Backbone bond lengths (Angstrom), bond angles and torsions (degrees), N, CA, C in turn:
res aa  C-N    CA-C-N  psi(-1)  N-CA   C-N-CA  omega(-1)  CA-C   N-CA-C  phi
1 M - - - 1.439 - - 1.517 108.08 -
2 A 1.290 116.60 129.65 1.457 121.59 -179.87 1.519 110.12 -75.95
3 L 1.312 115.98 142.09 1.455 120.44 175.66 1.517 108.91 -76.87
4 T 1.295 116.13 144.52 1.448 121.69 179.14 1.511 108.70 -116.38
5 E 1.308 115.83 137.15 1.454 119.36 175.12 1.516 108.56 -95.18
6 Y 1.306 115.62 137.22 1.451 121.86 -179.56 1.527 108.77 -114.33
7 R 1.318 115.42 149.84 1.470 119.88 179.55 1.516 111.08 -65.83
8 D 1.322 115.24 -40.97 1.460 120.67 -178.76 1.527 108.60 -164.04
9 F 1.310 116.30 -176.42 1.458 120.41 -178.38 1.523 111.49 -60.90
10 A 1.308 117.32 -40.45 1.469 120.97 -179.24 1.523 111.00 -61.87
11 D 1.318 117.29 -38.87 1.466 121.42 178.24 1.532 109.79 -66.06
12 A 1.315 117.36 -44.05 1.461 120.85 178.35 1.530 110.40 -62.97
13 Y 1.313 116.59 -43.33 1.462 121.14 179.71 1.525 111.09 -63.29
14 A 1.328 116.80 -39.52 1.458 121.38 -179.50 1.525 111.73 -65.44
15 Q 1.332 117.60 -28.38 1.460 121.11 -177.81 1.534 112.82 -95.94
16 L 1.312 117.15 4.32 1.459 121.00 -179.62 1.522 112.30 -61.04
17 G 1.318 117.40 -40.39 1.460 121.04 178.66 1.513 112.44 -60.97
18 R 1.318 116.74 -39.74 1.471 121.26 177.62 1.518 110.20 -62.94
19 F 1.322 116.50 -42.43 1.460 119.78 178.11 1.523 110.80 -61.23
20 L 1.318 116.41 -46.86 1.458 119.70 -178.60 1.521 111.30 -61.61
21 D 1.323 117.30 -43.29 1.459 121.03 -179.52 1.521 112.61 -70.14
22 N 1.312 117.90 -44.34 1.460 121.80 -172.31 1.518 114.56 -86.29
23 V 1.283 118.23 -33.09 1.466 120.61 -175.27 1.518 111.10 -108.43
24 Y 1.307 116.18 -58.30 1.458 119.56 -172.62 1.520 112.03 -63.83
25 Q 1.319 118.42 -42.93 1.462 121.22 -177.27 1.526 112.99 -82.92
26 Q 1.322 118.13 -33.54 1.464 121.70 -171.32 1.528 114.52 -97.47
27 K 1.317 117.92 -29.70 1.464 119.69 -169.78 1.521 114.61 -118.50
28 R 1.327 117.76 -32.30 1.465 120.42 -172.97 1.518 110.74 -85.32
29 S 1.333 115.58 119.08 1.462 119.52 177.95 1.526 109.04 -80.66
30 H 1.325 115.20 153.14 1.453 121.71 -176.70 1.525 109.14 -124.26
31 S 1.300 116.77 129.67 1.465 120.07 -179.11 1.524 111.35 -63.37
32 A 1.323 117.77 -34.73 1.462 120.92 179.77 1.521 112.10 -67.20
33 L 1.322 117.38 -17.94 1.467 122.00 -179.80 1.520 111.40 -105.89
34 G 1.315 116.62 23.20 1.463 119.87 -179.97 1.520 112.52 70.95
35 Y 1.316 116.46 31.46 1.467 124.02 -179.81 1.525 112.87 61.55
36 L 1.325 114.94 32.26 1.457 121.18 171.39 1.523 108.08 -104.17
37 T 1.317 115.97 159.06 1.458 118.86 171.45 1.522 107.29 -74.77
38 P 1.322 118.83 159.65 1.459 119.74 176.65 1.536 112.34 -56.48
39 T 1.313 117.66 -37.03 1.460 121.26 178.52 1.525 111.01 -64.83
40 E 1.335 117.17 -44.25 1.464 120.96 178.59 1.528 111.04 -65.19
41 F 1.327 116.16 -41.78 1.459 120.36 179.79 1.516 110.88 -61.90
42 E 1.318 116.67 -44.55 1.466 120.77 -179.88 1.530 111.16 -63.67
43 A 1.325 117.16 -41.94 1.464 120.55 178.53 1.530 110.58 -63.19
44 T 1.323 116.96 -42.44 1.461 121.37 178.18 1.522 110.56 -63.91
45 Y 1.313 116.22 -42.40 1.462 120.92 178.59 1.527 110.85 -59.11
46 H 1.327 116.58 -48.58 1.465 120.10 -178.59 1.529 111.72 -65.56
47 T 1.315 117.51 -36.99 1.466 121.03 177.59 1.526 110.02 -63.46
48 R 1.322 116.06 -45.18 1.472 120.09 179.26 1.523 111.17 -65.87
49 L 1.317 116.25 -39.89 1.454 120.52 -180.00 1.525 110.37 -63.03
50 L 1.323 116.90 -44.74 1.468 120.45 -179.87 1.525 111.81 -66.77
51 S 1.323 117.40 -31.34 1.467 119.70 -178.63 1.528 112.25 -74.55
52 T 1.344 116.75 -13.80 1.467 119.96 179.36 1.528 112.20 -99.08
53 V 1.325 117.38 -4.24 1.456 120.25 -179.26 1.530 108.66 -72.11
54 V 1.307 115.00 128.79 1.468 120.82 179.96 1.532 108.30 -99.23
55 V 1.309 115.80 122.90 1.454 120.84 178.62 1.529 108.04 -98.85
56 P 1.327 117.40 123.32 1.476 119.21 -178.31 1.512 113.12 -68.28
């Protein structure tokens, strides 16, 4: 991950959401999630949930 320089604290704070969306959710794997990214874990969860739905 490349380091980013910020003008000041306010600039860094303003870009926090971008970091969370682009890096933390999409790229960083989490041991608590079986070493999947949060996005991958959520997709797997929804796939499993849909495969257990019983249609009468």
